[in-house]
C-alpha positions as CSV (number, residue, x, y, z in Angstrom):
1,X,20.0,30.8,-49.6
2,X,22.6,29.0,-47.5
3,X,19.9,28.2,-44.9
4,X,17.7,26.6,-47.6
5,X,20.6,24.4,-48.7
6,X,21.3,23.3,-45.2
7,X,17.6,22.5,-44.6
8,X,17.5,20.5,-47.9
9,X,20.6,18.6,-46.7
10,X,18.9,17.9,-43.4
11,X,15.8,16.6,-45.2
12,X,17.9,14.3,-47.3
13,X,19.6,12.9,-44.2
14,X,16.3,12.3,-42.6
15,X,14.9,10.6,-45.7
16,X,18.1,8.5,-46.0
17,X,18.0,7.5,-42.3
18,X,14.4,6.6,-42.4
19,X,15.3,3.0,-43.4
20,X,18.2,2.8,-41.0
21,X,17.3,2.4,-37.4
22,X,20.4,1.4,-35.5
23,X,18.8,1.4,-32.1
24,X,16.4,-1.6,-31.9
25,X,14.3,-1.6,-28.8
26,X,12.7,-4.8,-27.6
27,X,9.6,-3.0,-26.7
28,X,8.1,0.4,-27.5
29,X,7.8,1.3,-23.8
30,X,10.3,3.7,-22.4
31,X,13.1,2.0,-20.6
32,X,12.9,1.7,-16.8
33,X,15.9,3.5,-15.3
34,X,15.5,2.6,-11.7
35,X,18.9,1.1,-11.0
36,X,22.4,1.5,-12.2
37,X,22.1,-1.8,-14.0
38,X,19.2,-0.4,-16.0
39,X,21.3,2.6,-17.0
40,X,24.2,0.4,-18.0
41,X,21.9,-1.7,-20.2
42,X,20.6,1.4,-21.9
43,X,24.1,2.8,-22.4
44,X,25.2,-0.5,-24.0
45,X,22.4,-0.3,-26.5
46,X,23.0,3.4,-27.3
47,X,26.8,2.9,-27.6
48,X,26.2,0.0,-30.0
49,X,23.8,2.2,-32.0
50,X,26.3,5.1,-32.2
51,X,29.1,2.7,-33.3
52,X,26.9,1.1,-36.0
53,X,25.6,4.4,-37.4
54,X,27.0,4.6,-41.0
55,X,26.1,8.3,-41.3
56,X,28.2,9.5,-38.3
57,X,31.7,10.7,-38.8
58,X,34.5,8.9,-36.8
59,X,35.2,12.0,-34.7
60,X,31.6,12.4,-33.7
61,X,31.4,8.7,-32.9
62,X,34.5,8.9,-30.8
63,X,33.1,12.0,-28.9
64,X,29.8,10.3,-28.3
65,X,31.3,6.9,-27.2
66,X,33.8,8.7,-24.9
67,X,31.0,10.6,-23.3
68,X,28.8,7.5,-22.9
69,X,31.8,5.6,-21.5
70,X,32.2,8.3,-18.8
71,X,28.5,8.0,-17.9
72,X,28.9,4.2,-17.8
73,X,31.9,4.5,-15.5
74,X,29.8,6.6,-13.1
75,X,26.9,4.1,-13.2
76,X,29.3,1.2,-12.5
77,X,30.8,3.2,-9.5
78,X,27.3,3.8,-8.2
79,X,26.4,0.2,-8.6
80,X,29.5,-0.9,-6.7
81,X,28.9,1.6,-3.9
82,X,25.3,0.5,-3.6
83,X,26.4,-3.1,-3.2
84,X,29.0,-2.2,-0.6
85,X,26.4,-0.2,1.4
86,X,24.0,-3.1,1.2
87,X,26.7,-5.5,2.5
88,X,27.6,-3.1,5.4
89,X,23.9,-2.8,6.3
90,X,23.6,-6.6,6.4
91,X,26.7,-7.0,8.6
92,X,25.4,-4.3,11.0
93,X,22.0,-6.0,11.2
94,X,23.5,-9.4,11.9
95,X,26.0,-8.0,14.5
96,X,25.0,-8.8,18.1
97,X,23.8,-5.8,20.0
98,X,25.9,-5.0,23.1
99,X,24.3,-5.4,26.5
100,X,23.6,-2.0,28.0
101,X,23.4,-1.7,31.8
């Protein structure tokens, strides 16, 4: 009996949320996650959707946003490290090669 009540509640939530789509994608194509910037863009959209969801309790929102913030920090760190490596590679390419005897 308890399971049937929970399933009924779940059906009601699904029906109620059918008209509410907090995550609006520009295209129906899956996002391209090739760079840290792509990941950050997707995380911004998802974080905004979580924060705008009227059916999620504040504790769940805080947990989800906190987790997403941690993932975003890692992506920012990767982006910064990639830029530093690219800069070092450019400097090494431009450095004059020593004459070897």
